[in-house]
Backbone as JSON, one array per atom type, in Angstrom:
{
  "sequence": "XXXXXXXXXXXXXXXXXXXXXXXXXXXXXXXXXXXXXXXXXXXXXXXXXXXXXXXXXXXXXXXXXXXXXXXXXXXXXXXX",
  "N": [[-83.67, -2.42, 109.92], [-82.66, -1.51, 107.49], [-79.98, -2.27, 107.71], [-80.23, -5.06, 107.79], [-81.27, -5.52, 105.23], [-79.09, -4.73, 103.7], [-77.23, -6.71, 104.4], [-78.53, -8.97, 103.36], [-78.4, -8.26, 100.68], [-75.62, -8.4, 100.17], [-75.22, -11.15, 100.56], [-76.83, -12.14, 98.49], [-75.39, -11.1, 96.31], [-72.95, -12.54, 96.45], [-73.92, -15.15, 96.13], [-75.06, -14.96, 93.56], [-72.82, -14.4, 91.97], [-71.38, -16.78, 92.39], [-73.13, -18.72, 91.28], [-73.23, -17.93, 88.61], [-70.57, -18.31, 87.87], [-70.42, -21.06, 88.07], [-71.74, -22.04, 85.88], [-71.54, -23.72, 82.73], [-69.19, -23.66, 79.99], [-68.42, -21.4, 77.2], [-70.53, -20.41, 75.74], [-72.61, -20.55, 77.44], [-74.33, -19.22, 80.3], [-73.42, -16.02, 81.71], [-71.44, -15.04, 79.99], [-72.28, -15.87, 77.48], [-74.51, -14.31, 77.13], [-73.43, -11.75, 77.02], [-71.76, -11.87, 74.75], [-73.56, -12.47, 72.82], [-74.41, -15.1, 72.04], [-75.6, -16.39, 69.84], [-75.49, -18.86, 68.62], [-76.86, -20.68, 70.14], [-79.53, -20.17, 70.05], [-81.67, -21.51, 68.63], [-80.75, -24.07, 68.43], [-79.76, -25.48, 70.7], [-80.79, -26.39, 73.96], [-80.4, -25.68, 77.41], [-79.59, -28.4, 79.59], [-80.24, -30.53, 82.39], [-78.02, -29.85, 84.96], [-77.2, -27.35, 83.98], [-79.61, -26.19, 83.18], [-80.93, -25.98, 85.63], [-79.15, -24.22, 86.96], [-79.44, -21.98, 85.36], [-82.09, -21.23, 85.9], [-81.87, -20.68, 88.65], [-80.14, -18.53, 88.53], [-81.75, -16.57, 87.33], [-83.72, -16.25, 89.31], [-82.16, -15.36, 91.5], [-81.17, -12.98, 90.4], [-83.51, -11.45, 90.09], [-84.3, -11.25, 92.79], [-82.07, -9.83, 93.74], [-82.41, -7.39, 92.39], [-84.89, -6.55, 93.48], [-84.27, -6.31, 96.23], [-82.36, -4.33, 96.08], [-83.93, -2.19, 95.19], [-85.57, -1.99, 97.45], [-83.71, -1.17, 99.39], [-83.0, 1.34, 98.34], [-85.48, 2.61, 98.55], [-85.84, 2.57, 101.32], [-83.7, 4.19, 102.12], [-84.49, 6.69, 101.13], [-86.9, 7.14, 102.48], [-86.31, 6.97, 105.21], [-84.44, 8.8, 105.88], [-85.36, 11.27, 106.51]],
  "CA": [[-84.22, -2.94, 108.68], [-81.72, -1.17, 106.43], [-78.79, -3.11, 107.87], [-80.6, -6.42, 107.38], [-81.39, -5.52, 103.77], [-77.73, -4.68, 103.15], [-76.64, -8.03, 104.59], [-79.17, -9.83, 102.37], [-77.87, -7.88, 99.37], [-74.28, -8.96, 100.06], [-75.37, -12.59, 100.39], [-77.32, -12.35, 97.12], [-74.27, -10.82, 95.4], [-72.02, -13.67, 96.48], [-74.61, -16.31, 95.54], [-75.21, -14.72, 92.13], [-71.5, -14.58, 91.36], [-71.05, -18.21, 92.44], [-73.97, -19.46, 90.33], [-72.81, -17.58, 87.25], [-69.28, -18.95, 87.61], [-70.61, -22.51, 87.99], [-72.33, -22.41, 84.59], [-70.49, -24.29, 81.88], [-68.95, -23.25, 78.62], [-68.38, -20.0, 76.81], [-71.83, -20.01, 75.2], [-73.6, -20.61, 78.5], [-74.17, -18.26, 81.37], [-73.35, -14.59, 81.45], [-70.6, -14.74, 78.83], [-73.09, -16.06, 76.28], [-75.4, -13.17, 77.02], [-72.64, -10.59, 76.63], [-71.27, -12.01, 73.38], [-74.68, -12.7, 71.91], [-74.89, -16.47, 72.17], [-76.53, -16.65, 68.75], [-75.47, -20.25, 68.2], [-77.72, -21.51, 70.96], [-80.9, -19.66, 70.01], [-82.61, -22.55, 68.27], [-80.14, -25.38, 68.29], [-79.53, -26.18, 71.96], [-81.39, -25.91, 75.2], [-79.64, -26.21, 78.55], [-80.18, -29.59, 80.19], [-79.69, -30.96, 83.66], [-77.49, -28.86, 85.89], [-77.2, -26.03, 83.35], [-80.98, -25.68, 83.23], [-81.17, -25.59, 87.02], [-78.36, -23.03, 87.26], [-80.04, -20.85, 84.64], [-83.27, -20.82, 86.66], [-81.41, -20.09, 89.91], [-79.58, -17.23, 88.18], [-82.87, -15.64, 87.13], [-84.34, -15.99, 90.62], [-81.25, -14.54, 92.28], [-81.11, -11.65, 89.8], [-84.75, -10.75, 90.44], [-84.2, -10.92, 94.21], [-81.07, -8.77, 93.85], [-83.05, -6.16, 91.93], [-85.92, -6.15, 94.44], [-83.63, -5.87, 97.47], [-81.73, -3.04, 95.78], [-85.01, -1.19, 95.21], [-85.98, -1.83, 98.85], [-82.7, -0.35, 100.06], [-83.16, 2.7, 97.86], [-86.72, 3.17, 99.14], [-85.58, 2.79, 102.76], [-82.82, 5.36, 102.26], [-85.26, 7.9, 100.86], [-87.98, 7.35, 103.45], [-85.89, 6.98, 106.61], [-83.42, 9.83, 106.13], [-85.99, 12.54, 106.8]],
  "C": [[-83.25, -2.7, 107.52], [-80.47, -2.04, 106.51], [-79.06, -4.55, 107.45], [-80.71, -6.52, 105.87], [-80.02, -5.48, 103.11], [-77.03, -6.02, 103.28], [-77.22, -9.02, 103.57], [-78.63, -9.53, 100.98], [-76.47, -8.44, 99.15], [-74.34, -10.47, 99.84], [-75.86, -12.92, 98.98], [-76.22, -12.11, 96.09], [-73.33, -12.01, 95.31], [-72.65, -14.9, 95.84], [-74.75, -16.15, 94.03], [-73.89, -14.91, 91.4], [-71.13, -16.07, 91.31], [-71.85, -19.0, 91.4], [-73.56, -19.17, 88.9], [-71.49, -18.27, 86.92], [-69.4, -20.46, 87.49], [-71.19, -22.95, 86.65], [-71.22, -22.79, 83.63], [-70.38, -23.59, 80.53], [-68.95, -21.77, 78.36], [-69.74, -19.53, 76.3], [-72.93, -20.06, 76.26], [-73.34, -19.51, 79.51], [-74.06, -16.83, 80.91], [-72.5, -14.27, 80.23], [-71.36, -14.94, 77.53], [-74.04, -14.91, 76.06], [-74.63, -11.95, 76.51], [-72.21, -10.68, 75.17], [-72.37, -12.3, 72.38], [-75.25, -14.08, 72.02], [-75.82, -16.88, 71.06], [-76.56, -18.11, 68.34], [-76.4, -21.13, 69.0], [-79.18, -21.09, 70.91], [-81.89, -20.76, 69.68], [-82.04, -23.94, 68.3], [-80.03, -26.16, 69.59], [-80.28, -25.54, 73.1], [-80.57, -26.47, 76.36], [-80.35, -27.39, 79.2], [-79.51, -29.86, 81.52], [-79.28, -29.82, 84.56], [-77.5, -27.45, 85.29], [-78.59, -25.39, 83.38], [-81.31, -25.19, 84.64], [-80.42, -24.3, 87.37], [-78.91, -21.8, 86.55], [-81.27, -20.33, 85.38], [-82.88, -20.14, 87.97], [-80.84, -18.7, 89.65], [-80.68, -16.19, 88.01], [-83.5, -15.27, 88.46], [-83.46, -15.07, 91.46], [-81.15, -13.12, 91.72], [-82.35, -10.84, 90.13], [-84.73, -10.34, 91.91], [-83.2, -9.79, 94.45], [-81.68, -7.42, 93.48], [-84.07, -5.65, 92.95], [-85.31, -5.65, 95.75], [-82.94, -4.53, 97.27], [-82.76, -1.92, 95.78], [-85.5, -0.94, 96.64], [-85.0, -0.95, 99.6], [-82.82, 1.11, 99.62], [-84.4, 3.35, 98.47], [-86.51, 3.47, 100.62], [-84.68, 4.0, 102.97], [-83.57, 6.67, 102.05], [-86.26, 8.19, 101.98], [-87.54, 7.36, 104.91], [-84.88, 8.07, 106.91], [-84.05, 11.17, 106.54], [-86.27, 12.74, 108.22]]
}
């Protein structure tokens, strides 16, 4: 179970990196979050592919977090 979770985590990592790199522009994606992205707060909403990639990024990030918590729980409960 632990090995399968680790494999899933690696796949999620690669998918998350790919989706973030596919997002367009400096104000979009992860770079906009890091630098603030204040120019897009009320003026622009992502459309088309950018909107889809933003949703996929959120889903992959949540899955990454949950699988990481699962691995941590498995390490604590199976090492005894």
